[in-house]
C-alpha positions as CSV (number, residue, x, y, z in Angstrom):
1,M,-39.0,11.1,3.4
2,P,-36.6,12.1,5.8
3,V,-34.8,9.0,5.2
4,I,-35.1,8.8,1.7
5,I,-33.7,12.6,1.7
6,A,-30.7,11.5,3.9
7,I,-29.6,8.8,1.6
8,L,-29.9,10.8,-1.3
9,E,-27.6,13.6,0.6
10,R,-24.7,10.7,1.4
11,F,-25.2,9.3,-2.2
12,R,-24.4,13.3,-3.5
13,R,-21.7,13.8,-0.7
14,V,-20.2,10.2,-2.1
15,V,-20.0,11.6,-5.7
16,E,-18.9,14.8,-4.9
17,G,-16.3,13.5,-3.3
18,V,-15.1,10.7,-5.7
19,Q,-15.5,13.7,-8.0
20,D,-13.2,16.0,-6.3
21,L,-10.4,12.9,-5.6
22,T,-10.6,12.1,-9.1
23,L,-9.6,15.8,-9.8
24,F,-7.1,16.0,-7.3
25,T,-5.4,12.7,-8.9
26,V,-5.5,14.4,-12.2
27,E,-3.6,17.6,-10.4
28,T,-1.2,15.2,-8.6
29,L,-0.3,13.5,-11.6
30,R,0.4,16.5,-14.0
31,A,2.6,17.8,-11.4
32,L,4.6,15.0,-11.1
33,F,6.2,15.3,-14.4
34,S,6.5,18.7,-14.4
35,R,9.2,21.3,-12.4
36,P,10.0,22.3,-10.0
37,F,11.1,19.1,-8.0
38,Y,11.8,19.4,-4.1
39,L,14.4,17.1,-3.8
40,R,15.3,17.6,0.0
41,E,11.4,17.1,0.7
42,T,11.5,14.3,-1.6
43,I,14.6,12.4,0.2
44,H,13.3,13.2,3.5
45,Q,9.9,11.6,3.2
46,L,11.3,8.7,1.6
47,H,13.5,8.4,4.9
48,F,10.1,8.4,6.4
49,A,8.5,6.4,4.2
50,A,11.3,3.7,4.3
51,I,13.3,2.9,7.1
52,G,10.3,4.5,9.3
53,S,7.9,1.8,8.1
54,L,10.7,-1.0,7.7
55,L,10.7,-3.0,10.9
56,I,6.6,-2.9,11.3
57,V,6.5,-4.5,7.5
58,L,9.7,-7.5,8.3
59,V,7.8,-8.3,11.7
60,S,4.4,-8.6,10.1
61,A,5.7,-10.6,7.1
62,L,7.8,-12.8,9.3
63,V,4.6,-13.5,11.2
64,A,2.2,-13.7,8.6
65,G,4.5,-16.1,6.3
66,Q,5.0,-18.1,9.1
67,A,1.3,-18.8,9.8
68,L,0.3,-18.9,6.3
69,A,3.1,-21.9,6.4
70,I,1.4,-23.4,8.9
71,Q,-1.5,-23.8,7.4
72,L,-0.4,-25.1,3.9
73,V,2.3,-27.6,5.6
74,R,-0.3,-29.6,7.4
75,E,-2.6,-29.7,5.0
76,L,-0.3,-30.5,2.1
77,A,1.3,-33.2,4.9
78,N,-2.3,-35.1,4.7
79,S,-2.2,-34.9,1.5
80,G,1.1,-36.6,1.0
81,V,2.7,-33.5,-1.1
82,K,4.2,-31.5,1.5
83,G,7.6,-31.0,-0.6
84,Q,5.4,-28.7,-2.3
85,L,5.5,-26.5,0.2
86,G,7.6,-23.9,-1.6
87,H,5.5,-23.9,-4.1
88,F,3.0,-22.8,-2.8
89,M,4.4,-20.4,-0.6
90,V,5.8,-18.4,-3.5
91,I,2.2,-18.3,-4.9
92,S,0.3,-17.3,-2.3
93,V,3.3,-15.0,-1.1
94,V,4.7,-13.3,-4.4
95,R,1.4,-13.0,-6.1
96,A,-1.2,-11.9,-3.1
97,L,-0.4,-11.8,0.2
98,G,3.3,-9.9,0.3
99,P,1.5,-6.9,-2.0
100,V,-1.6,-6.4,0.2
101,L,-0.1,-7.0,3.1
102,V,2.9,-4.6,3.3
103,G,0.2,-2.2,1.3
104,M,-1.8,-2.2,4.4
105,V,0.7,-2.3,6.9
106,V,2.3,1.0,5.2
107,A,-1.3,2.8,4.6
108,S,-2.1,2.2,8.3
109,R,1.1,4.0,9.1
110,M,1.7,6.5,6.0
111,S,-2.3,7.5,5.6
112,A,-2.4,8.5,9.1
113,G,0.7,10.3,9.5
114,I,0.7,12.1,6.4
115,T,-2.8,13.4,6.6
116,A,-2.1,14.7,10.1
117,E,0.8,16.6,8.9
118,L,-1.2,18.0,6.1
119,G,-4.3,18.4,8.1
120,A,-2.4,20.2,10.8
121,M,-0.8,22.7,8.4
122,R,-4.2,23.3,7.1
123,S,-5.6,24.5,9.9
124,S,-2.6,27.1,11.1
125,D,-3.1,28.4,7.3
126,Q,0.1,27.1,6.5
127,L,-0.9,26.0,3.3
128,D,-2.6,29.3,2.5
129,A,0.7,30.6,3.0
130,L,2.7,28.9,0.8
131,V,0.2,30.0,-2.0
132,A,0.7,33.5,-0.9
133,F,4.5,33.2,-1.1
134,G,3.8,31.5,-4.8
135,T,4.8,28.0,-4.0
136,D,2.4,25.3,-5.5
137,P,1.5,23.1,-2.6
138,V,0.9,20.4,-4.8
139,R,4.4,20.4,-6.4
140,R,5.7,20.9,-2.8
141,L,3.9,18.6,-0.6
142,V,2.4,16.1,-2.6
143,V,4.8,15.0,-5.3
144,P,7.6,14.5,-2.9
145,R,5.3,11.8,-0.6
146,V,4.1,10.3,-4.2
147,I,7.7,9.7,-5.3
148,A,8.5,8.5,-2.1
149,L,5.8,5.8,-1.6
150,I,6.6,4.7,-5.4
151,I,10.0,4.2,-4.6
152,A,9.5,2.9,-0.9
153,L,6.8,0.5,-1.3
154,P,8.0,-2.0,-3.8
155,A,11.2,-2.0,-1.8
156,L,9.7,-2.8,1.1
157,T,7.3,-5.7,-0.7
158,I,10.5,-6.7,-1.9
159,L,11.7,-7.6,1.5
160,G,8.6,-8.3,3.4
161,D,8.2,-11.1,0.2
162,A,11.4,-12.3,1.2
163,L,11.1,-12.4,4.9
164,A,7.6,-14.0,4.5
165,V,9.1,-17.1,2.4
166,I,12.1,-17.8,4.7
167,G,9.8,-17.9,7.3
168,G,7.9,-20.6,5.6
169,G,11.1,-22.3,5.2
170,W,11.7,-22.2,9.2
171,V,8.1,-23.9,9.6
172,G,8.6,-26.2,6.6
173,M,12.1,-27.7,8.9
174,Q,9.9,-27.9,11.8
175,Y,7.6,-30.2,9.8
176,H,10.8,-32.3,8.8
177,L,10.6,-30.5,5.4
178,P,14.1,-30.8,3.9
179,I,15.1,-27.1,3.4
180,E,17.0,-28.1,0.0
181,S,13.7,-29.3,-1.2
182,Y,11.6,-26.4,-0.2
183,Y,14.0,-23.8,-1.5
184,A,14.1,-25.6,-4.7
185,G,10.2,-25.4,-5.0
186,V,10.7,-21.7,-4.2
187,F,13.2,-21.1,-7.1
188,K,11.2,-23.4,-9.4
189,F,8.5,-20.9,-9.1
190,L,10.2,-18.1,-8.8
191,T,9.3,-17.2,-12.4
192,P,9.1,-13.9,-14.0
193,K,5.6,-13.5,-14.5
194,N,4.7,-15.1,-11.0
195,L,6.9,-11.8,-10.1
196,L,5.3,-9.2,-12.5
197,V,2.0,-10.0,-10.9
198,G,2.9,-9.3,-7.6
199,M,5.1,-6.2,-8.3
200,I,2.8,-4.4,-10.4
201,K,0.6,-4.0,-7.3
202,P,2.9,-1.7,-5.0
203,F,3.4,1.0,-7.5
204,V,-0.5,1.2,-8.2
205,F,-0.9,0.8,-4.1
206,A,1.5,3.5,-3.6
207,V,-0.1,6.1,-5.5
208,L,-3.1,5.1,-3.9
209,I,-2.1,5.8,-0.7
210,A,-0.1,8.8,-1.1
211,V,-2.7,10.7,-3.0
212,V,-6.0,10.0,-0.3
213,A,-3.9,11.1,2.4
214,C,-2.9,14.0,0.8
215,W,-6.5,14.5,-0.5
216,K,-8.2,14.1,2.8
217,G,-5.1,16.5,4.2
218,F,-5.7,19.1,2.0
219,R,-9.6,18.8,3.0
220,S,-9.4,18.8,6.1
221,E,-11.8,21.4,8.2
222,G,-12.8,22.0,12.0
223,G,-9.7,22.1,13.6
224,A,-8.0,19.4,15.7
225,K,-11.5,17.5,15.5
226,G,-11.4,17.5,11.7
227,V,-7.9,16.2,11.4
228,G,-8.7,13.1,13.8
229,V,-11.7,12.2,11.4
230,S,-10.0,13.0,7.9
231,T,-7.1,10.7,9.1
232,T,-9.5,8.2,10.5
233,Q,-11.2,8.5,7.1
234,S,-8.0,8.6,4.8
235,V,-7.0,5.4,6.6
236,V,-9.9,3.1,6.0
237,I,-10.6,4.8,2.5
238,A,-6.9,3.3,1.5
239,S,-7.4,0.3,3.0
240,V,-10.4,-0.5,1.5
241,G,-8.8,0.9,-1.9
242,I,-5.9,-1.7,-1.8
243,L,-8.2,-4.3,-1.5
244,V,-10.4,-3.1,-4.4
245,A,-7.3,-2.2,-6.3
246,D,-5.9,-5.7,-5.9
247,G,-8.8,-7.2,-7.1
248,I,-8.6,-5.1,-10.3
249,C,-5.0,-5.4,-10.9
250,T,-4.9,-9.3,-10.6
251,R,-8.0,-9.6,-13.1
252,L,-6.2,-7.4,-15.5
253,I,-2.8,-8.8,-15.4
254,F,-4.4,-12.5,-15.6
255,R,-5.6,-11.1,-18.4
256,L,-2.7,-9.4,-19.8
257,L,-0.5,-12.8,-19.4
258,G,-3.2,-15.2,-21.0
259,W,-4.1,-17.2,-17.7
């Protein structure tokens, strides 16, 4: 009986958490399209999200692109179709690897930073102070972070995809693949449909990362220890959510395109 009660209690907390997150998301989306807008805070958060994440995104994309190309080029060489490396790199990176990799890297950084910052504000009663002065914390703190990530994550994804494909070209040259042949395959399959599959996902991931991080920060309790727990949970939920959202988005987009 104690085990069953514990399982039911855990299930109840999960359902309540999902409900609370859903209501918080609806509130955030409603505030996203209503005044006032805090331009200065949005620019500050955009700098934090885009410039602050740029280096780790570029390094991760370059290394991951080269690792993927090494795996592909060896198999393609054994099959006698090494010239198709550019084709497979575009399909692998632009459709799947690029958005997920960049999303995970940005989520690990931004989720922790946002949750820790907002959790510290809650612990020090700064959120209550905003309410006392007539300021909506969601509009003041959440919306600028959502907008910043909606702008930053697609841009970072484009840069990460480009660098991963370039890294694949370097690997192809090491395996005696002419660079002209590689980029011919790249541009041949860099079609609007392939770009559509890869560029819709970052917008979904951006909203997911920002909303989850802000939600955990707003619900943080228990002082410094509670902030640490909320930060860990935020990174885990955002990372798993990106993988789940990637599968759902891929299926929906493929069905939309008739693939």
